[in-house]
C-alpha positions in Angstrom: 0.0 0.0 0.0 2.9 2.2 0.7 4.1 1.9 -2.8 0.6 2.7 -4.1 0.6 6.0 -2.1 4.1 6.8 -3.3 3.1 6.2 -6.9 -0.1 8.2 -6.5 1.8 11.1 -4.8 4.4 11.0 -7.6 1.7 11.1 -10.2 0.0 13.9 -8.5 3.1 16.0 -8.2 4.1 15.3 -11.8 0.6 16.4 -13.0 0.9 19.5 -10.9 4.3 20.3 -12.4 3.0 19.8 -15.9 0.0 22.0 -15.2 2.3 24.7 -13.9 4.4 24.6 -17.1 1.3 24.5 -19.3 -0.3 27.5 -17.6 -0.3 30.7 -19.8 2.6 32.9 -18.8 0.7 36.0 -19.8 -1.2 35.9 -16.6 2.0 36.0 -14.7 3.6 38.9 -16.8 0.4 40.9 -17.4 0.9 43.1 -14.3 4.5 43.5 -15.2 3.6 44.4 -18.8 1.0 46.9 -17.5 3.6 48.5 -15.3 6.1 48.7 -18.2 3.4 50.2 -20.4 2.5 52.7 -17.8 6.1 53.7 -17.3 6.5 54.0 -21.1 3.5 56.3 -21.3 4.9 58.4 -18.5 8.2 58.6 -20.2 6.6 59.7 -23.4 4.5 62.2 -21.6 7.7 63.5 -19.8 9.5 63.8 -23.2 6.5 65.5 -24.8 6.3 67.8 -21.8 10.0 68.6 -22.0 9.7 69.2 -25.8 6.7 71.5 -25.2 8.5 73.3 -22.4 11.6 73.7 -24.6 9.4 75.0 -27.5 7.7 77.5 -25.1 11.1 78.6 -23.9 12.4 79.0 -27.4 9.2 81.0 -28.4 9.6 83.2 -25.3 13.2 83.9 -26.1 12.4 84.6 -29.7 9.6 87.0 -28.7 11.9 88.7 -26.3 14.6 89.1 -28.9 12.0 90.4 -31.4 10.8 92.9 -28.9 14.3 94.0 -28.1 15.1 94.4 -31.8 11.9 96.4 -32.3 12.8 98.7 -29.4 16.3 99.1 -30.8 14.9 100.1 -34.2 12.5 102.6 -32.6 15.3 104.1 -30.5 17.5 104.3 -33.6 14.7 106.1 -35.5 14.4 108.5 -32.7 18.1 109.3 -32.6 18.2 109.7 -36.4 15.2 112.1 -36.2 17.0 114.1 -33.5 20.2 114.3 -35.6 20.9 117.9 -36.8 21.4 118.5 -40.5 23.8 121.1 -41.9 25.2 122.2 -38.5 28.8 122.2 -37.3 28.3 118.9 -35.3 26.0 117.1 -37.7 28.7 114.8 -39.2 29.8 113.7 -35.8 26.2 113.1 -34.7 25.3 111.0 -37.8 28.4 108.8 -37.4 27.3 108.1 -33.8 23.8 107.1 -35.1 25.3 105.0 -37.9 27.5 103.2 -35.4 24.5 102.3 -33.4 22.8 101.0 -36.5 25.6 98.5 -37.2 24.5 95.7 -34.8 20.9 96.2 -35.9 21.5 95.3 -39.5 19.6 92.1 -39.5 16.6 93.7 -37.9 16.7 96.6 -40.3 16.9 94.1 -43.2 14.1 91.9 -41.9 11.7 94.6 -40.6 12.4 97.9 -42.4 8.8 98.9 -41.9 9.2 99.1 -38.1 12.2 101.5 -38.4 10.6 103.6 -41.1 7.2 103.9 -39.3 9.0 105.0 -36.1 11.2 107.4 -38.1 8.2 109.0 -39.8 6.3 109.2 -36.5 9.4 111.0 -35.0 9.6 113.4 -38.0 5.9 113.9 -38.8 6.3 117.7 -38.7 9.4 117.6 -40.9 9.6 118.0 -44.7 9.7 114.6 -46.4 12.9 115.7 -48.2 14.6 116.1 -44.8 13.7 112.5 -44.0 15.2 111.3 -47.2 18.3 113.3 -46.6 18.8 112.0 -43.1 18.2 108.4 -44.2 20.6 108.7 -47.2 23.3 110.2 -44.9 22.8 107.4 -42.4 23.2 104.7 -45.0 26.2 106.5 -46.6 27.9 106.7 -43.2 27.0 103.0 -42.3 28.6 102.1 -45.6 31.7 104.0 -44.8 32.0 102.4 -41.4 31.5 98.9 -42.8 34.0 99.4 -45.7 36.5 101.0 -43.4 36.6 104.3 -45.2 39.3 106.5 -43.7 37.4 109.7 -43.6 34.4 108.1 -41.9 36.6 106.3 -39.4 38.3 109.6 -38.6 34.9 111.2 -38.0 34.0 108.3 -35.7 37.3 108.8 -33.8 36.6 112.6 -33.6 33.1 111.8 -32.2 34.7 109.5 -29.6 33.0 106.4 -31.1 34.4 102.9 -30.9 33.1 101.4 -34.1 30.7 98.5 -33.4 30.9 95.2 -35.3 28.5 95.2 -38.2 25.9 92.5 -38.3 25.9 92.6 -42.1 28.4 92.9 -45.0 28.7 96.0 -47.1 26.7 94.3 -49.9 24.0 93.4 -47.5 23.9 96.9 -46.2 23.3 98.1 -49.7 20.2 95.9 -49.9 19.1 97.3 -46.5 19.5 100.8 -47.8 17.4 100.1 -50.9 14.7 98.5 -48.7 14.6 101.4 -46.3 14.5 103.9 -49.1 11.7 102.0 -50.8 9.8 101.8 -47.5 10.2 105.5 -46.9 8.9 106.3 -50.4 5.6 104.5 -49.7 
């Protein structure tokens, strides 16, 4: 009888082991798969959130830069409007304004209307011919500074101006000059 029990127990244990091996493994890994999937979704959300945050930061920086450039163009227009014409110090004053225009070349190229609108607003009581003369003198002086014209550089030195680095080449400034002149003529 003892051997019958031993055989029955052995058969029972064998059947139990076979049943365990035959059981679907998905039920054992389903909670793990759900956890992995949840972590994957969280990671994707974090990455999306980081990308959105980075995009928002980039947009904010771009908007701030654009606002600063616009303010710079408006300040430049005001200074040009205040520049005397045909007086003893006018050539020194224009070289100072032209020097301040050098770092704003890209903004002047990209948004000539902002500068011209501000310039017209600052000189609304002036003769349009005076506006054209001031703008032409500004562009002529910018060209002299960019090309390293000796006379223009001497005037800058006489005015106590350390010449700024230009944002554009002389050829690009010629295009800016044409764009500003065309915008002023509208």
